[in-house]
VOPAGU-2260 file (C-alpha; in pm, 1 decimal, decimal comma):
REM VOPAGU-2260
SITE   aa  ch    i         X         Y         Z
SITE  MET   A    0   -3390,5  -10646,7    4423,4
SITE  SER   A    1   -3461,9  -10565,9    4037,4
SITE  ALA   A    2   -3237,9  -10492,6    3773,7
SITE  PRO   A    3   -3150,2  -10138,7    3614,9
SITE  GLY   A    4   -3470,0   -9970,6    3473,2
SITE  ASP   A    5   -3514,6   -9642,9    3447,8
SITE  ARG   A    6   -3272,7   -9427,0    3637,8
SITE  THR   A    7   -3525,0   -9133,2    3598,6
SITE  ILE   A    8   -3806,2   -9287,5    3788,9
SITE  LEU   A    9   -3544,5   -9423,2    4060,4
SITE  GLN   A   10   -3376,5   -9052,1    4137,6
SITE  GLN   A   11   -3731,2   -8925,0    4164,1
SITE  ARG   A   12   -3838,7   -9187,7    4400,6
SITE  ALA   A   13   -3487,6   -9162,2    4623,9
SITE  GLN   A   14   -3490,6   -8823,2    4627,0
SITE  GLU   A   15   -3862,7   -8831,4    4812,2
SITE  VAL   A   16   -3707,1   -9108,3    5047,3
SITE  LEU   A   17   -3365,3   -8905,3    5128,2
SITE  ALA   A   18   -3590,5   -8599,0    5153,9
SITE  ARG   A   19   -3756,8   -8744,4    5444,1
SITE  HIS   A   20   -3431,0   -8843,1    5621,4
SITE  GLY   A   21   -3282,4   -8492,6    5591,3
SITE  LEU   A   22   -3052,7   -8623,7    5290,9
SITE  VAL   A   23   -3000,3   -8516,9    4909,6
SITE  LEU   A   24   -2874,2   -8742,2    4631,5
SITE  GLU   A   25   -2553,2   -8652,7    4490,9
SITE  ASP   A   26   -2496,3   -8940,8    4223,0
SITE  ILE   A   27   -2591,1   -9230,4    4069,0
SITE  GLU   A   28   -2290,2   -9475,3    3996,1
SITE  GLN   A   29   -2345,2   -9813,1    3807,8
SITE  ARG   A   30   -2107,2  -10114,8    3814,2
SITE  ARG   A   31   -2081,4  -10463,8    3838,4
SITE  SER   A   32   -2023,5  -10657,1    4165,3
SITE  GLY   A   33   -1982,5  -11046,8    4199,9
SITE  GLY   A   34   -2173,0  -11073,7    3881,0
SITE  LEU   A   35   -2473,7  -10876,2    3941,3
SITE  PRO   A   36   -2523,2  -10511,1    3874,1
SITE  LEU   A   37   -2434,9  -10235,3    4173,9
SITE  LEU   A   38   -2649,2   -9901,1    4169,4
SITE  ARG   A   39   -2440,3   -9696,3    4405,7
SITE  LEU   A   40   -2627,9   -9374,1    4518,0
SITE  ILE   A   41   -2409,5   -9105,9    4651,0
SITE  VAL   A   42   -2629,4   -8931,5    4965,3
SITE  ASP   A   43   -2488,1   -8591,0    5159,5
SITE  LEU   A   44   -2644,3   -8344,7    5353,6
SITE  PRO   A   45   -2798,2   -8040,7    5186,3
SITE  PRO   A   46   -2593,5   -7774,3    5088,0
SITE  ASP   A   47   -2686,7   -7528,1    5418,8
SITE  GLN   A   48   -2564,6   -7805,7    5605,3
SITE  LEU   A   49   -2240,9   -7808,8    5761,9
SITE  GLY   A   50   -2030,6   -8147,0    5847,7
SITE  SER   A   51   -2128,0   -8504,9    5650,7
SITE  ALA   A   52   -2416,3   -8706,4    5657,8
SITE  ASP   A   53   -2480,0   -8941,9    5994,7
SITE  LEU   A   54   -2431,0   -9305,5    5902,9
SITE  ASP   A   55   -2697,7   -9405,8    6089,7
SITE  THR   A   56   -2893,7   -9179,1    5912,1
SITE  VAL   A   57   -2799,4   -9318,8    5584,5
SITE  ALA   A   58   -2885,2   -9680,6    5700,1
SITE  GLU   A   59   -3228,3   -9591,3    5758,2
SITE  ALA   A   60   -3283,9   -9411,1    5427,6
SITE  SER   A   61   -3149,4   -9716,3    5264,2
SITE  ARG   A   62   -3327,6   -9958,3    5451,2
SITE  GLU   A   63   -3650,3   -9758,0    5328,0
SITE  LEU   A   64   -3537,8   -9737,0    4971,7
SITE  SER   A   65   -3437,4  -10064,7    4972,4
SITE  GLU   A   66   -3787,8  -10206,9    5108,5
SITE  LEU   A   67   -3953,8   -9960,3    4796,2
SITE  VAL   A   68   -3739,2  -10097,5    4509,5
SITE  ASP   A   69   -3778,7  -10474,4    4622,2
SITE  THR   A   70   -4203,8  -10414,6    4623,0
SITE  ASP   A   71   -4181,4  -10215,3    4298,7
SITE  ASP   A   72   -4065,5  -10341,0    3961,9
SITE  ALA   A   73   -4096,2  -10032,2    3814,0
SITE  LEU   A   74   -3805,8   -9829,5    3993,1
SITE  LEU   A   75   -3531,7  -10115,5    3828,4
SITE  GLY   A   76   -3703,5  -10415,6    3630,3
SITE  PRO   A   77   -3787,9  -10765,0    3752,2
SITE  SER   A   78   -3392,9  -10897,7    3745,1
SITE  PRO   A   79   -3155,5  -10854,8    4028,6
SITE  VAL   A   80   -2942,0  -10571,9    4100,7
SITE  LEU   A   81   -2744,1  -10460,3    4427,2
SITE  LEU   A   82   -2836,8  -10117,4    4572,7
SITE  GLU   A   83   -2604,7   -9901,1    4815,9
SITE  LEU   A   84   -2640,3   -9637,7    4994,5
SITE  THR   A   85   -2291,6   -9439,2    5062,6
SITE  THR   A   86   -2147,4   -9070,3    5155,9
SITE  PRO   A   87   -1899,1   -8953,1    4940,5
SITE  GLY   A   88   -1599,7   -8990,9    5196,3
SITE  LEU   A   89   -1299,5   -8731,3    5227,7
SITE  ASP   A   90   -1125,4   -8834,8    4908,1
SITE  ARG   A   91   -1399,9   -8684,4    4710,6
SITE  PRO   A   92   -1303,0   -8359,2    4511,9
SITE  LEU   A   93   -1463,6   -8052,8    4556,2
SITE  ARG   A   94   -1565,0   -7933,8    4250,5
SITE  ALA   A   95   -1965,7   -7746,9    4228,5
SITE  PRO   A   96   -2029,9   -7507,0    4471,0
SITE  HIS   A   97   -2231,2   -7661,9    4676,7
SITE  HIS   A   98   -1939,5   -7903,8    4787,1
SITE  PHE   A   99   -1731,6   -7590,1    4929,6
SITE  GLN   A  100   -2090,3   -7448,2    5096,0
SITE  ARG   A  101   -2090,8   -7764,3    5277,0
SITE  ALA   A  102   -1774,3   -7765,4    5319,3
SITE  ARG   A  103   -1755,8   -7430,2    5508,9
SITE  GLY   A  104   -1495,9   -7475,5    5838,5
SITE  ARG   A  105   -1340,1   -7779,0    5712,1
SITE  LEU   A  106    -940,7   -7794,4    5639,7
SITE  LEU   A  107    -896,3   -7803,8    5259,3
SITE  THR   A  108    -576,9   -7898,6    5041,0
SITE  LEU   A  109    -621,0   -7656,0    4701,9
SITE  THR   A  110    -407,6   -7628,4    4422,4
SITE  ALA   A  111    -503,3   -7272,5    4194,9
SITE  ALA   A  112    -454,9   -7203,4    3854,5
SITE  ASP   A  113    -110,3   -7034,2    3878,4
SITE  GLY   A  114      13,5   -7390,4    4057,1
SITE  THR   A  115      -5,0   -7237,9    4408,5
SITE  ALA   A  116     -50,9   -7483,7    4679,0
SITE  TYR   A  117    -261,4   -7417,1    4949,2
SITE  ARG   A  118    -320,4   -7565,9    5286,9
SITE  ALA   A  119    -631,0   -7344,1    5437,2
SITE  ARG   A  120    -984,8   -7356,4    5617,8
SITE  LEU   A  121   -1293,4   -7251,7    5427,8
SITE  LEU   A  122   -1479,9   -6984,7    5634,7
SITE  ALA   A  123   -1749,1   -6897,4    5369,5
SITE  LEU   A  124   -1839,7   -6901,3    5004,8
SITE  GLU   A  125   -2017,8   -6581,9    4862,5
SITE  ASP   A  126   -2053,6   -6506,3    4497,1
SITE  GLU   A  127   -1833,9   -6823,9    4431,8
SITE  VAL   A  128   -1545,4   -6645,5    4593,1
SITE  LEU   A  129   -1361,6   -6865,7    4856,6
SITE  GLN   A  130   -1267,3   -6708,6    5214,5
SITE  LEU   A  131    -995,7   -6891,1    5345,6
SITE  ARG   A  132    -756,1   -6904,9    5626,2
SITE  GLN   A  133    -419,2   -7052,6    5583,2
SITE  GLU   A  134    -315,3   -7339,8    5814,5
SITE  PRO   A  135      23,0   -7454,2    5700,3
SITE  GLY   A  136      88,4   -7747,6    5988,3
SITE  ARG   A  137     366,0   -7910,1    6041,2
SITE  ASP   A  138     586,1   -8155,2    5846,5
SITE  GLU   A  139     685,9   -8484,5    5958,1
SITE  ARG   A  140     905,1   -8382,5    6166,5
SITE  GLY   A  141     705,6   -8146,3    6363,8
SITE  ARG   A  142     823,4   -7818,5    6227,6
SITE  PRO   A  143     600,8   -7564,7    6095,9
SITE  ARG   A  144     539,5   -7522,8    5738,7
SITE  LYS   A  145     523,1   -7174,6    5587,2
SITE  ARG   A  146     263,3   -7066,5    5399,4
SITE  PRO   A  147     354,6   -6972,6    4991,9
SITE  VAL   A  148     573,0   -6701,1    4943,6
SITE  GLY   A  149     414,8   -6330,8    4894,1
SITE  THR   A  150      37,2   -6473,5    5034,7
SITE  PRO   A  151    -140,5   -6335,3    5335,1
SITE  GLU   A  152    -286,4   -6533,0    5641,6
SITE  HIS   A  153    -652,2   -6482,5    5526,8
SITE  LEU   A  154    -730,8   -6456,5    5159,3
SITE  THR   A  155    -982,6   -6508,1    4901,4
SITE  LEU   A  156    -980,6   -6702,4    4599,5
SITE  PRO   A  157   -1226,7   -6741,0    4291,2
SITE  LEU   A  158   -1406,2   -7066,6    4274,6
SITE  ALA   A  159   -1291,5   -7065,9    3884,0
SITE  GLU   A  160    -917,8   -7030,4    3990,4
SITE  VAL   A  161    -937,1   -7350,7    4200,6
SITE  VAL   A  162    -772,5   -7639,0    3988,1
SITE  SER   A  163    -848,5   -7925,2    4283,9
SITE  ALA   A  164    -972,3   -7917,1    4598,2
SITE  HIS   A  165   -1007,7   -8171,3    4893,1
SITE  ILE   A  166   -1114,9   -8195,8    5250,5
SITE  GLU   A  167    -801,5   -8334,9    5492,5
SITE  ALA   A  168    -910,4   -8508,2    5818,2
SITE  GLU   A  169    -812,2   -8353,4    6111,1
SITE  LEU   A  170    -908,8   -8475,4    6503,6
SITE  ASP   A  171    -902,7   -8130,7    6660,4
SITE  PRO   A  172   -1104,1   -7858,3    6499,9
SITE  PRO   A  173   -1024,4   -7518,0    6654,1
SITE  ALA   A  174   -1206,8   -7420,5    6954,1
SITE  ASP   A  175   -1300,8   -7061,5    6782,8
SITE  LEU   A  176   -1436,6   -7275,8    6457,7
SITE  ALA   A  177   -1773,4   -7124,1    6530,0
SITE  GLU   A  178   -1630,6   -6773,4    6593,7
SITE  LEU   A  179   -1461,1   -6741,6    6244,8
SITE  LEU   A  180   -1763,0   -6909,2    6067,8
SITE  ALA   A  181   -1987,3   -6585,7    6234,6
SITE  ALA   A  182   -1715,9   -6322,3    6135,3
SITE  ALA   A  183   -1656,7   -6441,2    5784,4
SITE  ALA   A  184   -2022,1   -6486,8    5746,3
SITE  ALA   A  185   -2049,7   -6102,5    5822,1
SITE  THR   A  186   -1818,8   -5980,5    5608,9
SITE  ASP   A  187   -1837,9   -5857,7    5256,5
SITE  PRO   A  188   -1635,5   -6051,6    5022,7
SITE  ALA   A  189   -1561,1   -5763,2    4771,0
SITE  GLU   A  190   -1447,2   -5552,0    5070,5
SITE  SER   A  191   -1214,6   -5838,4    5213,5
SITE  ALA   A  192   -1026,3   -5884,5    4873,6
SITE  ARG   A  193    -975,2   -5507,2    4891,0
SITE  ASN   A  194    -840,5   -5503,0    5231,3
SITE  LEU   A  195    -591,3   -5773,7    5093,1
SITE  ALA   A  196    -508,4   -5581,4    4785,5
SITE  GLU   A  197    -448,6   -5247,3    4966,1
SITE  GLU   A  198    -257,8   -5440,8    5274,7
SITE  PRO   A  199      93,4   -5472,2    5065,5
SITE  GLN   A  200      38,6   -5104,6    4929,7
SITE  ASN   A  201      14,3   -4926,7    5279,9
SITE  HIS   A  202     299,8   -5139,9    5417,0
SITE  ALA   A  203     531,5   -5046,7    5121,7
SITE  ALA   A  204     418,5   -4665,4    5150,6
SITE  ASP   A  205     507,1   -4648,6    5542,7
SITE  PRO   A  206     886,2   -4765,1    5542,5
SITE  GLN   A  207     926,8   -4598,7    5909,6
SITE  ASN   A  208     660,8   -4849,5    6044,4
SITE  TYR   A  209     710,2   -5158,2    5852,6
SITE  ALA   A  210    1001,9   -5375,7    5763,4
SITE  ALA   A  211     971,1   -5704,9    5525,6
SITE  ASP   A  212     996,7   -6007,7    5674,7
SITE  PRO   A  213    1117,3   -6289,8    5444,4
SITE  GLN   A  214    1041,3   -6556,0    5691,6
SITE  ASN   A  215     732,2   -6508,4    5735,6
SITE  HIS   A  216     617,6   -6335,9    5369,8
SITE  ALA   A  217     432,1   -6042,9    5577,3
SITE  ALA   A  218     527,2   -5719,4    5738,0
SITE  ARG   A  219     619,7   -5661,3    6088,4
SITE  PRO   A  220     709,3   -5345,6    6307,5
SITE  ALA   A  221    1046,1   -5185,7    6202,5
SITE  ALA   A  222    1135,4   -5226,8    6551,0
SITE  ASP   A  223    1150,9   -5598,4    6531,6
SITE  ALA   A  224    1348,6   -5570,2    6211,9
SITE  PRO   A  225    1707,2   -5661,6    6254,9
SITE  LYS   A  226    1936,1   -5351,0    6319,3
SITE  GLU   A  227    2211,0   -5276,0    6045,1
SITE  SER   A  228    2567,3   -5280,6    6183,4
């Protein structure tokens, strides 16, 4: 292959090749490997598709792009260079809106600007507001973890308030995932936020029907609350 030349030309030709395979170019990294320059092209699915790129598809695109680079020195120049296509991987931080759009349905670990840490499933992203369902999971001893104090199971979080976010690997996604995503897509995020904001007020205004449950950080029927002795 050839040495790094005009990266803009390479980017344009790479995007053409990737588009034929249903992929998009996320980034280009440049480093050295074994004494040779290495150009690593990070590729993924388009933002409107869920999941991650198929490795066989990535391999096919890599072969086509390698052949193109080998026959056209205008892309990288005449000196040897290594060219590699790879997917972002689960350890890549989610930063841009299209990262979250593509991660719909995935289980995320997030930290908000106020320091609150969430483990939640991303159901939708509308107007740069995340719609999430908290799934705290279990600790190393199999005990259920609790949600952050005072937070509901379903919540909205503005993207601007997300400090860090990563996809968490899971073997068995919920069986009703398709229904969850469809329901979230049909929900107005502004209305959802209003409902969440009003819910604690409604519970507080009706002490006959609800009693606070500090263990679950939610409201439950007063009939279930412990009776005073």
